[in-house]
C-alpha positions in Angstrom: 0.0 0.0 0.1 1.4 3.2 -1.0 1.9 6.0 1.6 -0.3 8.6 -0.6 -3.2 6.2 -0.6 -2.9 5.7 3.2 -2.9 9.4 4.1 -5.8 9.8 1.8 -8.0 7.5 3.9 -7.1 9.4 7.3 -9.3 12.4 8.2 -7.6 15.8 8.1 -8.3 16.5 11.7 -8.4 13.3 13.9 -10.6 14.7 16.5 -12.9 16.2 14.4 -14.8 12.9 14.0 -15.0 12.7 18.2 -16.3 16.1 18.7 -20.1 16.6 18.2 -21.1 20.3 17.3 -24.0 21.3 20.0 -25.2 24.6 20.4 -27.4 25.6 23.1 -30.1 28.6 22.8 -30.6 30.5 26.1 -34.2 30.7 27.2 -33.5 34.5 28.1 -32.2 37.2 26.2 -29.3 38.7 28.0 -28.6 41.7 26.0 -32.2 42.8 25.7 -33.7 42.0 29.2 -37.2 43.2 29.9 -37.9 46.1 32.2 -39.6 43.8 34.7 -36.5 41.7 35.1 -34.2 44.6 35.3 -36.4 46.4 38.2 -35.9 42.9 40.2 -32.1 42.8 40.2 -29.8 44.3 42.3 -28.5 47.8 41.6 -25.1 46.6 40.8 -26.5 43.1 38.8 -28.4 45.2 36.0 -27.3 45.7 32.6 -25.9 49.4 33.2 -25.3 49.7 36.8 -26.9 53.0 38.6 -27.8 54.2 41.7 -31.6 54.0 43.0 -31.2 56.8 45.2 -32.1 60.5 44.3 -32.4 64.2 45.5 -35.8 65.7 45.6 -37.4 68.8 46.2 -39.9 68.6 49.2 -42.7 71.2 49.9 -43.8 72.1 53.6 -47.4 71.8 53.8 -47.3 74.5 56.2 -45.3 77.5 55.0 -45.0 76.1 51.4 -40.8 76.5 51.2 -39.2 74.0 49.3 -36.3 72.0 50.7 -34.1 69.6 48.9 -33.8 66.3 50.8 -31.8 63.0 49.8 -34.2 60.3 49.1 -32.2 58.0 51.5 -31.5 60.5 54.2 -30.4 59.2 57.5 -31.3 62.0 59.9 -34.7 64.0 60.5 -35.2 66.8 58.0 -36.8 69.9 59.4 -38.6 72.7 57.4 -36.5 75.9 58.0 -39.3 78.3 58.2 -41.9 76.5 60.3 -39.6 74.0 62.0 -42.1 71.3 60.9 -40.6 67.6 60.3 -40.4 66.8 56.7 -39.3 63.4 56.6 -38.0 60.7 58.8 -35.5 57.9 58.5 -36.0 54.5 58.0 -34.0 51.4 57.1 -33.6 52.5 53.7 -35.8 55.4 51.8 -36.6 58.4 54.3 -40.3 58.4 54.8 -42.1 61.8 54.0 -44.5 63.2 56.4 -48.2 63.0 55.4 -49.1 66.2 53.3 -45.7 66.9 51.8 -45.4 67.1 48.3 -42.2 66.2 46.3 -40.6 66.1 42.9 -37.6 64.4 41.7 -34.4 66.2 40.9 
């Protein structure tokens, strides 16, 4: 048997016949997640990490002065005009007093 005939019988890549090509399709699209799925995730595990805290303008119900308050304030915020409590701290976000209106900055 000639060597050329012997080489023609061998596959070009001996491991090619052993490997089986399988592709798995993911059930979830990782590049385009739904807004509901993004809202459930931790703030650092989202596609674009961003903080969930913000500053807001709070209007006092008594004297209608506007005070800037952090959403996760850790101290009691008091109105400068009439000394009423605008918000109280909780474990996470600050709780606004009833009657106070706010807008996000």
